[in-house]
C-alpha positions as CSV (number, residue, x, y, z in Angstrom):
1,M,-2.0,6.8,78.3
2,T,-4.4,9.7,79.3
3,I,-5.8,12.2,76.9
4,T,-3.7,14.9,78.4
5,S,-0.5,12.9,77.9
6,Q,-1.5,12.2,74.3
7,Q,-1.9,15.9,73.3
8,H,1.7,16.3,72.4
9,L,1.3,13.4,70.0
10,Y,-1.0,15.6,67.9
11,R,0.6,18.1,65.5
12,S,-0.6,21.6,66.2
13,V,-2.0,23.1,63.0
14,A,-3.2,26.6,62.4
15,S,-6.0,27.1,59.9
16,I,-7.4,30.4,58.6
17,M,-10.9,31.0,57.2
18,V,-10.8,34.0,54.9
19,R,-14.2,35.5,54.3
20,R,-14.9,38.1,51.6
21,P,-18.1,39.8,52.5
22,P,-20.7,40.8,49.9
23,L,-19.3,43.5,47.6
24,T,-21.0,46.8,48.4
25,S,-20.1,50.5,48.0
26,N,-19.5,50.7,51.8
27,N,-16.8,48.1,52.3
28,N,-13.8,49.4,50.2
29,L,-13.6,46.1,48.2
30,S,-13.2,46.3,44.5
31,A,-15.2,44.2,42.1
32,N,-12.9,45.0,39.1
33,Y,-11.1,41.6,39.1
34,L,-12.4,39.7,36.2
35,F,-11.1,36.3,35.0
36,E,-11.8,33.8,32.3
37,D,-12.3,31.1,34.9
38,P,-15.0,32.5,37.3
39,M,-14.1,30.1,40.1
40,H,-10.9,32.1,40.6
41,S,-12.7,35.4,40.5
42,F,-12.7,37.5,43.7
43,S,-15.7,39.4,42.3
44,R,-18.1,36.5,41.6
45,H,-21.3,36.3,43.5
46,K,-21.1,40.0,44.5
47,D,-24.2,39.7,46.8
48,S,-22.8,36.7,48.8
49,S,-19.9,36.0,51.1
50,L,-17.1,33.9,49.6
51,Y,-14.4,31.8,51.3
52,L,-10.8,31.3,50.1
53,L,-9.6,27.7,49.4
54,V,-6.1,26.7,48.3
55,K,-5.1,23.7,46.3
56,K,-2.6,21.5,48.2
57,P,0.2,19.8,46.2
58,R,-1.0,16.3,46.7
59,K,-1.7,13.4,44.4
60,E,-5.5,13.9,45.0
61,N,-5.3,17.7,44.5
62,A,-7.0,18.4,47.8
63,W,-8.6,21.8,48.2
64,Q,-8.8,23.3,51.8
65,L,-8.6,26.4,53.9
66,P,-5.0,27.7,54.2
67,Q,-3.3,25.9,57.1
68,G,-0.1,24.5,58.3
69,G,2.0,23.6,61.3
70,V,2.5,26.1,64.1
71,D,6.1,27.2,64.6
72,P,7.6,27.2,68.1
73,G,6.6,30.3,70.0
74,E,3.9,31.2,67.6
75,T,0.2,31.7,68.6
76,I,-2.5,30.0,66.5
77,A,-3.4,33.4,65.0
78,Q,0.2,34.2,64.1
79,G,0.7,30.8,62.5
80,A,-2.6,31.1,60.5
81,L,-1.6,34.6,59.2
82,R,1.8,33.3,58.2
83,E,0.3,30.3,56.4
84,L,-2.0,32.6,54.5
85,E,0.9,34.5,53.2
86,E,3.0,31.4,52.5
87,E,0.3,29.5,50.7
88,C,-1.3,32.3,48.8
89,G,1.5,34.7,48.2
90,L,-1.2,37.4,48.0
91,D,-1.0,41.0,49.1
92,I,-4.3,40.6,50.9
93,K,-5.2,42.6,53.9
94,V,-7.3,40.8,56.5
95,K,-8.8,41.6,59.8
96,L,-8.8,39.0,62.6
97,V,-12.4,38.3,63.7
98,E,-10.8,36.7,66.8
99,T,-7.3,36.1,68.2
100,T,-8.2,32.8,69.7
101,P,-9.5,29.8,67.7
102,S,-13.2,29.8,66.9
103,C,-13.2,26.0,66.6
104,Y,-10.9,23.0,66.3
105,Y,-11.0,19.4,65.2
106,Q,-8.6,16.6,65.9
107,Y,-7.9,13.4,64.0
108,Q,-5.5,10.5,63.8
109,F,-3.4,9.8,60.8
110,P,-3.8,6.3,59.2
111,E,-1.3,3.9,60.7
112,A,0.2,3.2,57.3
113,F,0.8,6.9,56.9
114,V,2.6,7.2,60.2
115,A,4.7,4.1,59.5
116,K,5.6,5.1,56.0
117,H,6.5,8.7,56.9
118,K,8.0,7.9,60.3
119,R,6.1,10.7,61.9
120,K,6.4,11.5,65.6
121,H,2.8,12.6,65.7
122,I,-0.1,10.2,65.5
123,G,-2.5,12.9,64.3
124,A,-3.2,16.6,64.0
125,K,-5.2,19.1,66.0
126,V,-6.4,21.8,63.6
127,Q,-7.4,25.1,65.2
128,R,-9.1,27.7,63.1
129,V,-9.2,31.5,63.3
130,R,-11.5,33.6,61.3
131,V,-10.6,36.7,59.3
132,K,-12.5,38.9,56.9
133,V,-11.0,40.8,54.0
134,S,-10.6,44.4,55.0
135,D,-9.0,45.8,51.8
136,I,-7.6,44.2,48.8
137,D,-5.0,45.3,46.2
138,L,-4.2,42.3,44.2
139,L,-4.5,40.6,40.8
140,I,-5.1,37.0,41.5
141,T,-3.1,35.0,38.9
142,I,-2.4,32.0,41.0
143,L,-4.4,29.1,39.7
144,N,-4.1,27.3,43.1
145,T,-6.6,29.5,44.9
146,L,-10.4,29.8,44.5
147,Y,-13.3,31.5,46.2
148,I,-16.4,29.5,47.0
């Protein structure tokens, strides 16, 4: 089987990298969100960029960028924005840095995983788009998100 004919065997996954730039008086971002647990605070490290991670409901409690399968007819950017809303449930306004993926990686699932779950895909091709926070009006109370 050639690489081209194998592509359909890899599940198409959209990933989104949400970047909060440093908090300054020029960027309309509020630093007034304070939490007991600083790892969940949007306002920590005000002079640095932060990136949003979500906790996946897995046995190992994996943390990763928001991502998920691309629906039929969806672009990678549309799928990534949908996944951000589905996984975070946040009223977060973001601006696409690009509409096409900035990078991708592809991997195969372990054979035992494919056999156990009877998957039609042998792996995943994860394509990532980048966004930055353009404005925010939220109170993050979800414990399954964190900014690093």
